[in-house]
Gaussian input, Z-matrix of N, CA and C with variables (Angstrom, degrees):
# hf/3-21g

backbone

0 1
 N
 C     1     B1
 C     2     B2     1     A1
 N     3     B3     2     A2     1     D1
 C     4     B4     3     A3     2     D2
 C     5     B5     4     A4     3     D3
 N     6     B6     5     A5     4     D4
 C     7     B7     6     A6     5     D5
 C     8     B8     7     A7     6     D6
 N     9     B9     8     A8     7     D7
 C    10    B10     9     A9     8     D8
 C    11    B11    10    A10     9     D9
 N    12    B12    11    A11    10    D10
 C    13    B13    12    A12    11    D11
 C    14    B14    13    A13    12    D12
 N    15    B15    14    A14    13    D13
 C    16    B16    15    A15    14    D14
 C    17    B17    16    A16    15    D15
 N    18    B18    17    A17    16    D16
 C    19    B19    18    A18    17    D17
 C    20    B20    19    A19    18    D18
 N    21    B21    20    A20    19    D19
 C    22    B22    21    A21    20    D20
 C    23    B23    22    A22    21    D21
 N    24    B24    23    A23    22    D22
 C    25    B25    24    A24    23    D23
 C    26    B26    25    A25    24    D24
 N    27    B27    26    A26    25    D25
 C    28    B28    27    A27    26    D26
 C    29    B29    28    A28    27    D27
 N    30    B30    29    A29    28    D28
 C    31    B31    30    A30    29    D29
 C    32    B32    31    A31    30    D30
 N    33    B33    32    A32    31    D31
 C    34    B34    33    A33    32    D32
 C    35    B35    34    A34    33    D33
 N    36    B36    35    A35    34    D34
 C    37    B37    36    A36    35    D35
 C    38    B38    37    A37    36    D36
 N    39    B39    38    A38    37    D37
 C    40    B40    39    A39    38    D38
 C    41    B41    40    A40    39    D39
 N    42    B42    41    A41    40    D40
 C    43    B43    42    A42    41    D41
 C    44    B44    43    A43    42    D42
 N    45    B45    44    A44    43    D43
 C    46    B46    45    A45    44    D44
 C    47    B47    46    A46    45    D45
 N    48    B48    47    A47    46    D46
 C    49    B49    48    A48    47    D47
 C    50    B50    49    A49    48    D48
 N    51    B51    50    A50    49    D49
 C    52    B52    51    A51    50    D50
 C    53    B53    52    A52    51    D51
 N    54    B54    53    A53    52    D52
 C    55    B55    54    A54    53    D53
 C    56    B56    55    A55    54    D54
 N    57    B57    56    A56    55    D55
 C    58    B58    57    A57    56    D56
 C    59    B59    58    A58    57    D57
 N    60    B60    59    A59    58    D58
 C    61    B61    60    A60    59    D59
 C    62    B62    61    A61    60    D60
 N    63    B63    62    A62    61    D61
 C    64    B64    63    A63    62    D62
 C    65    B65    64    A64    63    D63
 N    66    B66    65    A65    64    D64
 C    67    B67    66    A66    65    D65
 C    68    B68    67    A67    66    D66
 N    69    B69    68    A68    67    D67
 C    70    B70    69    A69    68    D68
 C    71    B71    70    A70    69    D69
 N    72    B72    71    A71    70    D70
 C    73    B73    72    A72    71    D71
 C    74    B74    73    A73    72    D72
 N    75    B75    74    A74    73    D73
 C    76    B76    75    A75    74    D74
 C    77    B77    76    A76    75    D75
 N    78    B78    77    A77    76    D76
 C    79    B79    78    A78    77    D77
 C    80    B80    79    A79    78    D78
 N    81    B81    80    A80    79    D79
 C    82    B82    81    A81    80    D80
 C    83    B83    82    A82    81    D81
 N    84    B84    83    A83    82    D82
 C    85    B85    84    A84    83    D83
 C    86    B86    85    A85    84    D84
 N    87    B87    86    A86    85    D85
 C    88    B88    87    A87    86    D86
 C    89    B89    88    A88    87    D87
 N    90    B90    89    A89    88    D88
 C    91    B91    90    A90    89    D89
 C    92    B92    91    A91    90    D90
 N    93    B93    92    A92    91    D91
 C    94    B94    93    A93    92    D92
 C    95    B95    94    A94    93    D93
 N    96    B96    95    A95    94    D94
 C    97    B97    96    A96    95    D95
 C    98    B98    97    A97    96    D96
 N    99    B99    98    A98    97    D97
 C   100   B100    99    A99    98    D98
 C   101   B101   100   A100    99    D99
 N   102   B102   101   A101   100   D100
 C   103   B103   102   A102   101   D101
 C   104   B104   103   A103   102   D102
 N   105   B105   104   A104   103   D103
 C   106   B106   105   A105   104   D104
 C   107   B107   106   A106   105   D105
 N   108   B108   107   A107   106   D106
 C   109   B109   108   A108   107   D107
 C   110   B110   109   A109   108   D108
 N   111   B111   110   A110   109   D109
 C   112   B112   111   A111   110   D110
 C   113   B113   112   A112   111   D111
 N   114   B114   113   A113   112   D112
 C   115   B115   114   A114   113   D113
 C   116   B116   115   A115   114   D114
 N   117   B117   116   A116   115   D115
 C   118   B118   117   A117   116   D116
 C   119   B119   118   A118   117   D117
 N   120   B120   119   A119   118   D118
 C   121   B121   120   A120   119   D119
 C   122   B122   121   A121   120   D120
 N   123   B123   122   A122   121   D121
 C   124   B124   123   A123   122   D122
 C   125   B125   124   A124   123   D123
 N   126   B126   125   A125   124   D124
 C   127   B127   126   A126   125   D125
 C   128   B128   127   A127   126   D126
 N   129   B129   128   A128   127   D127
 C   130   B130   129   A129   128   D128
 C   131   B131   130   A130   129   D129
 N   132   B132   131   A131   130   D130
 C   133   B133   132   A132   131   D131
 C   134   B134   133   A133   132   D132
 N   135   B135   134   A134   133   D133
 C   136   B136   135   A135   134   D134
 C   137   B137   136   A136   135   D135
 N   138   B138   137   A137   136   D136
 C   139   B139   138   A138   137   D137
 C   140   B140   139   A139   138   D138
 N   141   B141   140   A140   139   D139
 C   142   B142   141   A141   140   D140
 C   143   B143   142   A142   141   D141
 N   144   B144   143   A143   142   D142
 C   145   B145   144   A144   143   D143
 C   146   B146   145   A145   144   D144
 N   147   B147   146   A146   145   D145
 C   148   B148   147   A147   146   D146
 C   149   B149   148   A148   147   D147
 N   150   B150   149   A149   148   D148
 C   151   B151   150   A150   149   D149
 C   152   B152   151   A151   150   D150
 N   153   B153   152   A152   151   D151
 C   154   B154   153   A153   152   D152
 C   155   B155   154   A154   153   D153
 N   156   B156   155   A155   154   D154
 C   157   B157   156   A156   155   D155
 C   158   B158   157   A157   156   D156
 N   159   B159   158   A158   157   D157
 C   160   B160   159   A159   158   D158
 C   161   B161   160   A160   159   D159
 N   162   B162   161   A161   160   D160
 C   163   B163   162   A162   161   D161
 C   164   B164   163   A163   162   D162
 N   165   B165   164   A164   163   D163
 C   166   B166   165   A165   164   D164
 C   167   B167   166   A166   165   D165
 N   168   B168   167   A167   166   D166
 C   169   B169   168   A168   167   D167
 C   170   B170   169   A169   168   D168
 N   171   B171   170   A170   169   D169
 C   172   B172   171   A171   170   D170
 C   173   B173   172   A172   171   D171
 N   174   B174   173   A173   172   D172
 C   175   B175   174   A174   173   D173
 C   176   B176   175   A175   174   D174
 N   177   B177   176   A176   175   D175
 C   178   B178   177   A177   176   D176
 C   179   B179   178   A178   177   D177
 N   180   B180   179   A179   178   D178
 C   181   B181   180   A180   179   D179
 C   182   B182   181   A181   180   D180
 N   183   B183   182   A182   181   D181
 C   184   B184   183   A183   182   D182
 C   185   B185   184   A184   183   D183
 N   186   B186   185   A185   184   D184
 C   187   B187   186   A186   185   D185
 C   188   B188   187   A187   186   D186
 N   189   B189   188   A188   187   D187
 C   190   B190   189   A189   188   D188
 C   191   B191   190   A190   189   D189
 N   192   B192   191   A191   190   D190
 C   193   B193   192   A192   191   D191
 C   194   B194   193   A193   192   D192
 N   195   B195   194   A194   193   D193
 C   196   B196   195   A195   194   D194
 C   197   B197   196   A196   195   D195
 N   198   B198   197   A197   196   D196
 C   199   B199   198   A198   197   D197
 C   200   B200   199   A199   198   D198
 N   201   B201   200   A200   199   D199
 C   202   B202   201   A201   200   D200
 C   203   B203   202   A202   201   D201
 N   204   B204   203   A203   202   D202
 C   205   B205   204   A204   203   D203
 C   206   B206   205   A205   204   D204
 N   207   B207   206   A206   205   D205
 C   208   B208   207   A207   206   D206
 C   209   B209   208   A208   207   D207
 N   210   B210   209   A209   208   D208
 C   211   B211   210   A210   209   D209
 C   212   B212   211   A211   210   D210
 N   213   B213   212   A212   211   D211
 C   214   B214   213   A213   212   D212
 C   215   B215   214   A214   213   D213
 N   216   B216   215   A215   214   D214
 C   217   B217   216   A216   215   D215
 C   218   B218   217   A217   216   D216
 N   219   B219   218   A218   217   D217
 C   220   B220   219   A219   218   D218
 C   221   B221   220   A220   219   D219
 N   222   B222   221   A221   220   D220
 C   223   B223   222   A222   221   D221
 C   224   B224   223   A223   222   D222
 N   225   B225   224   A224   223   D223
 C   226   B226   225   A225   224   D224
 C   227   B227   226   A226   225   D225
 N   228   B228   227   A227   226   D226
 C   229   B229   228   A228   227   D227
 C   230   B230   229   A229   228   D228
 N   231   B231   230   A230   229   D229
 C   232   B232   231   A231   230   D230
 C   233   B233   232   A232   231   D231
 N   234   B234   233   A233   232   D232
 C   235   B235   234   A234   233   D233
 C   236   B236   235   A235   234   D234
 N   237   B237   236   A236   235   D235
 C   238   B238   237   A237   236   D236
 C   239   B239   238   A238   237   D237
 N   240   B240   239   A239   238   D238
 C   241   B241   240   A240   239   D239
 C   242   B242   241   A241   240   D240

   B1=1.4368
   B2=1.5248
   B3=1.2987
   B4=1.4561
   B5=1.5217
   B6=1.3285
   B7=1.4581
   B8=1.5154
   B9=1.3285
   B10=1.4630
   B11=1.5180
   B12=1.3193
   B13=1.4526
   B14=1.5199
   B15=1.3421
   B16=1.4614
   B17=1.5325
   B18=1.3193
   B19=1.4689
   B20=1.5278
   B21=1.3345
   B22=1.4629
   B23=1.5277
   B24=1.3252
   B25=1.4660
   B26=1.5287
   B27=1.3050
   B28=1.4739
   B29=1.5311
   B30=1.3301
   B31=1.4675
   B32=1.5297
   B33=1.3244
   B34=1.4605
   B35=1.5272
   B36=1.3184
   B37=1.4682
   B38=1.5263
   B39=1.3140
   B40=1.4700
   B41=1.5309
   B42=1.3410
   B43=1.4725
   B44=1.5272
   B45=1.3197
   B46=1.4625
   B47=1.5273
   B48=1.3181
   B49=1.4676
   B50=1.5249
   B51=1.3392
   B52=1.4695
   B53=1.5252
   B54=1.3327
   B55=1.4786
   B56=1.5272
   B57=1.3124
   B58=1.4517
   B59=1.5203
   B60=1.3362
   B61=1.4651
   B62=1.5217
   B63=1.3159
   B64=1.4682
   B65=1.5211
   B66=1.3209
   B67=1.4620
   B68=1.5261
   B69=1.3318
   B70=1.4636
   B71=1.5260
   B72=1.3336
   B73=1.4694
   B74=1.5243
   B75=1.3296
   B76=1.4584
   B77=1.5237
   B78=1.3404
   B79=1.4609
   B80=1.5306
   B81=1.3303
   B82=1.4594
   B83=1.5276
   B84=1.3213
   B85=1.4666
   B86=1.5274
   B87=1.3278
   B88=1.4682
   B89=1.5246
   B90=1.3288
   B91=1.4765
   B92=1.5235
   B93=1.3202
   B94=1.4656
   B95=1.5232
   B96=1.3132
   B97=1.4655
   B98=1.5278
   B99=1.3178
   B100=1.4643
   B101=1.5244
   B102=1.3342
   B103=1.4682
   B104=1.5243
   B105=1.3155
   B106=1.4654
   B107=1.5254
   B108=1.3239
   B109=1.4734
   B110=1.5213
   B111=1.3399
   B112=1.4592
   B113=1.5242
   B114=1.3350
   B115=1.4607
   B116=1.5257
   B117=1.3260
   B118=1.4635
   B119=1.5255
   B120=1.3346
   B121=1.4625
   B122=1.5213
   B123=1.3415
   B124=1.4664
   B125=1.5207
   B126=1.3092
   B127=1.4544
   B128=1.5291
   B129=1.3178
   B130=1.4647
   B131=1.5244
   B132=1.3420
   B133=1.4671
   B134=1.5184
   B135=1.3238
   B136=1.4540
   B137=1.5314
   B138=1.3233
   B139=1.4729
   B140=1.5225
   B141=1.3306
   B142=1.4720
   B143=1.5209
   B144=1.3345
   B145=1.4600
   B146=1.5250
   B147=1.3286
   B148=1.4605
   B149=1.5296
   B150=1.3272
   B151=1.4662
   B152=1.5248
   B153=1.3303
   B154=1.4624
   B155=1.5249
   B156=1.3179
   B157=1.4581
   B158=1.5168
   B159=1.3308
   B160=1.4675
   B161=1.5221
   B162=1.3288
   B163=1.4599
   B164=1.5169
   B165=1.3078
   B166=1.4540
   B167=1.5115
   B168=1.3239
   B169=1.4584
   B170=1.5227
   B171=1.3365
   B172=1.4622
   B173=1.5158
   B174=1.3265
   B175=1.4630
   B176=1.5244
   B177=1.3350
   B178=1.4662
   B179=1.5249
   B180=1.3159
   B181=1.4540
   B182=1.5259
   B183=1.3254
   B184=1.4620
   B185=1.5318
   B186=1.3302
   B187=1.4636
   B188=1.5245
   B189=1.3191
   B190=1.4690
   B191=1.5208
   B192=1.3512
   B193=1.4642
   B194=1.5229
   B195=1.3225
   B196=1.4704
   B197=1.5177
   B198=1.3302
   B199=1.4716
   B200=1.5160
   B201=1.3399
   B202=1.4569
   B203=1.5276
   B204=1.3404
   B205=1.4713
   B206=1.5249
   B207=1.3378
   B208=1.4686
   B209=1.5242
   B210=1.3351
   B211=1.4694
   B212=1.5194
   B213=1.3322
   B214=1.4583
   B215=1.5152
   B216=1.3473
   B217=1.4583
   B218=1.5181
   B219=1.3616
   B220=1.4518
   B221=1.5219
   B222=1.3314
   B223=1.4739
   B224=1.5173
   B225=1.3325
   B226=1.4522
   B227=1.5202
   B228=1.3015
   B229=1.4502
   B230=1.5230
   B231=1.3322
   B232=1.4582
   B233=1.5068
   B234=1.3188
   B235=1.4590
   B236=1.5156
   B237=1.3292
   B238=1.4626
   B239=1.5126
   B240=1.3150
   B241=1.4699
   B242=1.4851
   A1=107.96
   A2=114.77
   A3=120.78
   A4=107.70
   A5=116.01
   A6=121.07
   A7=109.22
   A8=116.12
   A9=121.10
   A10=107.67
   A11=116.15
   A12=121.15
   A13=110.34
   A14=117.07
   A15=119.06
   A16=109.12
   A17=117.68
   A18=120.72
   A19=114.53
   A20=118.20
   A21=119.39
   A22=111.52
   A23=117.60
   A24=121.24
   A25=109.58
   A26=116.47
   A27=121.37
   A28=109.98
   A29=116.71
   A30=121.04
   A31=110.63
   A32=117.05
   A33=121.25
   A34=110.36
   A35=116.90
   A36=121.56
   A37=110.11
   A38=116.59
   A39=120.78
   A40=111.13
   A41=117.78
   A42=120.83
   A43=110.94
   A44=116.95
   A45=120.57
   A46=111.53
   A47=116.57
   A48=120.73
   A49=110.12
   A50=116.92
   A51=120.96
   A52=111.57
   A53=117.00
   A54=120.99
   A55=111.84
   A56=116.64
   A57=119.85
   A58=114.25
   A59=117.16
   A60=119.70
   A61=112.09
   A62=116.33
   A63=122.97
   A64=107.67
   A65=115.86
   A66=118.88
   A67=112.62
   A68=116.67
   A69=119.78
   A70=110.25
   A71=115.18
   A72=120.74
   A73=109.91
   A74=115.90
   A75=120.52
   A76=111.51
   A77=116.27
   A78=120.07
   A79=110.05
   A80=116.86
   A81=120.44
   A82=110.59
   A83=117.69
   A84=121.42
   A85=110.93
   A86=117.17
   A87=120.52
   A88=110.07
   A89=116.41
   A90=120.37
   A91=110.91
   A92=117.16
   A93=121.48
   A94=111.49
   A95=116.94
   A96=120.25
   A97=110.21
   A98=117.25
   A99=120.58
   A100=111.67
   A101=116.63
   A102=120.59
   A103=111.03
   A104=117.07
   A105=120.83
   A106=110.71
   A107=116.56
   A108=121.15
   A109=110.56
   A110=117.15
   A111=121.24
   A112=111.30
   A113=116.59
   A114=121.32
   A115=110.31
   A116=116.67
   A117=120.51
   A118=111.56
   A119=117.50
   A120=121.19
   A121=110.62
   A122=117.41
   A123=121.14
   A124=110.55
   A125=116.82
   A126=120.92
   A127=110.89
   A128=117.40
   A129=120.97
   A130=110.84
   A131=117.67
   A132=120.68
   A133=110.51
   A134=116.84
   A135=120.98
   A136=110.54
   A137=116.43
   A138=119.68
   A139=111.08
   A140=116.86
   A141=120.67
   A142=110.55
   A143=117.38
   A144=120.47
   A145=111.16
   A146=117.11
   A147=120.49
   A148=109.53
   A149=117.04
   A150=120.88
   A151=111.06
   A152=115.77
   A153=120.49
   A154=109.53
   A155=116.53
   A156=121.32
   A157=113.70
   A158=117.38
   A159=119.38
   A160=110.42
   A161=117.36
   A162=121.65
   A163=113.29
   A164=117.53
   A165=119.76
   A166=110.28
   A167=116.98
   A168=119.59
   A169=114.12
   A170=119.42
   A171=121.64
   A172=112.80
   A173=116.03
   A174=121.74
   A175=107.91
   A176=117.41
   A177=119.33
   A178=110.92
   A179=116.20
   A180=121.59
   A181=111.66
   A182=118.05
   A183=120.47
   A184=110.88
   A185=116.75
   A186=120.53
   A187=109.89
   A188=115.98
   A189=120.22
   A190=110.33
   A191=116.90
   A192=119.71
   A193=111.80
   A194=117.23
   A195=120.51
   A196=110.45
   A197=116.48
   A198=119.69
   A199=111.23
   A200=116.73
   A201=119.89
   A202=109.93
   A203=117.62
   A204=120.87
   A205=110.50
   A206=116.06
   A207=119.84
   A208=110.75
   A209=116.74
   A210=118.92
   A211=111.77
   A212=116.27
   A213=120.45
   A214=112.38
   A215=115.84
   A216=123.36
   A217=111.69
   A218=116.48
   A219=122.41
   A220=109.07
   A221=117.83
   A222=119.81
   A223=109.37
   A224=117.02
   A225=121.13
   A226=113.32
   A227=120.08
   A228=122.06
   A229=113.72
   A230=117.34
   A231=121.74
   A232=110.25
   A233=117.28
   A234=121.69
   A235=108.01
   A236=117.00
   A237=121.51
   A238=112.61
   A239=118.00
   A240=119.87
   A241=111.58
   D1=134.62
   D2=177.27
   D3=-114.58
   D4=131.87
   D5=-177.01
   D6=-128.27
   D7=131.61
   D8=173.32
   D9=-96.41
   D10=130.47
   D11=-178.66
   D12=-111.00
   D13=147.34
   D14=173.45
   D15=-61.04
   D16=153.64
   D17=-176.37
   D18=-53.83
   D19=-39.88
   D20=-178.31
   D21=-68.01
   D22=-36.55
   D23=178.02
   D24=-71.82
   D25=-40.82
   D26=177.20
   D27=-58.26
   D28=-45.47
   D29=179.08
   D30=-62.61
   D31=-41.11
   D32=178.33
   D33=-60.92
   D34=-47.09
   D35=179.55
   D36=-58.59
   D37=-46.97
   D38=-179.35
   D39=-62.68
   D40=-40.69
   D41=178.05
   D42=-63.78
   D43=-42.89
   D44=-179.84
   D45=-61.57
   D46=-40.00
   D47=178.31
   D48=-70.20
   D49=-43.82
   D50=-179.74
   D51=-62.38
   D52=-34.48
   D53=179.42
   D54=-76.78
   D55=-9.86
   D56=179.93
   D57=86.68
   D58=8.99
   D59=178.03
   D60=-70.02
   D61=-27.95
   D62=177.13
   D63=-139.33
   D64=147.43
   D65=-177.99
   D66=-88.12
   D67=-15.16
   D68=-178.96
   D69=-158.33
   D70=165.15
   D71=175.08
   D72=-60.92
   D73=-39.60
   D74=-178.89
   D75=-61.31
   D76=-43.33
   D77=-179.92
   D78=-61.75
   D79=-44.17
   D80=179.90
   D81=-63.79
   D82=-44.81
   D83=-178.97
   D84=-63.46
   D85=-42.91
   D86=178.74
   D87=-61.03
   D88=-42.87
   D89=178.85
   D90=-64.29
   D91=-45.20
   D92=-178.76
   D93=-63.31
   D94=-44.13
   D95=179.78
   D96=-67.18
   D97=-37.54
   D98=176.50
   D99=-61.93
   D100=-42.70
   D101=177.34
   D102=-64.18
   D103=-41.07
   D104=177.85
   D105=-63.39
   D106=-43.07
   D107=178.05
   D108=-60.69
   D109=-45.64
   D110=179.41
   D111=-63.93
   D112=-42.70
   D113=179.12
   D114=-61.22
   D115=-46.57
   D116=-179.57
   D117=-63.00
   D118=-37.66
   D119=178.14
   D120=-65.67
   D121=-42.64
   D122=177.82
   D123=-63.91
   D124=-42.22
   D125=179.21
   D126=-63.98
   D127=-40.17
   D128=177.70
   D129=-63.60
   D130=-41.00
   D131=177.48
   D132=-63.38
   D133=-43.05
   D134=179.67
   D135=-63.21
   D136=-44.46
   D137=178.05
   D138=-60.43
   D139=-41.24
   D140=179.37
   D141=-62.96
   D142=-41.45
   D143=178.85
   D144=-65.89
   D145=-39.48
   D146=178.41
   D147=-65.74
   D148=-45.62
   D149=178.34
   D150=-58.96
   D151=-42.77
   D152=178.44
   D153=-60.67
   D154=-33.80
   D155=179.76
   D156=-64.89
   D157=-24.29
   D158=177.77
   D159=-64.59
   D160=-30.79
   D161=-175.94
   D162=-104.79
   D163=-3.43
   D164=-176.43
   D165=-162.95
   D166=-157.77
   D167=-175.53
   D168=-67.41
   D169=-35.84
   D170=179.40
   D171=53.84
   D172=-143.99
   D173=177.99
   D174=-122.16
   D175=152.49
   D176=178.22
   D177=-60.14
   D178=145.10
   D179=-177.67
   D180=-58.27
   D181=-41.03
   D182=-179.78
   D183=-63.39
   D184=-36.54
   D185=176.04
   D186=-63.37
   D187=-43.17
   D188=179.14
   D189=-60.79
   D190=-45.52
   D191=179.83
   D192=-66.17
   D193=-38.18
   D194=178.32
   D195=-62.38
   D196=-44.07
   D197=179.34
   D198=-67.11
   D199=-37.50
   D200=178.11
   D201=-64.91
   D202=-45.56
   D203=177.57
   D204=-58.40
   D205=-43.01
   D206=-179.40
   D207=-64.04
   D208=-42.06
   D209=-178.52
   D210=-68.00
   D211=-29.53
   D212=177.71
   D213=-91.56
   D214=-3.18
   D215=-179.35
   D216=60.02
   D217=41.25
   D218=176.08
   D219=-89.76
   D220=149.44
   D221=175.10
   D222=-60.65
   D223=150.23
   D224=-174.27
   D225=-62.40
   D226=-23.45
   D227=179.56
   D228=-84.84
   D229=-1.56
   D230=-176.78
   D231=-82.11
   D232=132.86
   D233=177.64
   D234=-82.72
   D235=116.64
   D236=-177.00
   D237=-83.90
   D238=-2.29
   D239=-178.70
   D240=-85.34

């Protein structure tokens, strides 16, 4: 697979490799895609719990927002709505 990256992302990838955080572009891409996959799975679980809440007890709204902030890595004082 060949991927063209915008210049700012390309520079970021090169810096990460130069700093020794990743040994190759492939390693960085695999890690990034894995994080995206995990994030999307967590978001899907959260959405399912919220949807379930429409028909039953579900989870408290503040819990949902806290988990959403955590999954997006937002500071706890940030309003995710």
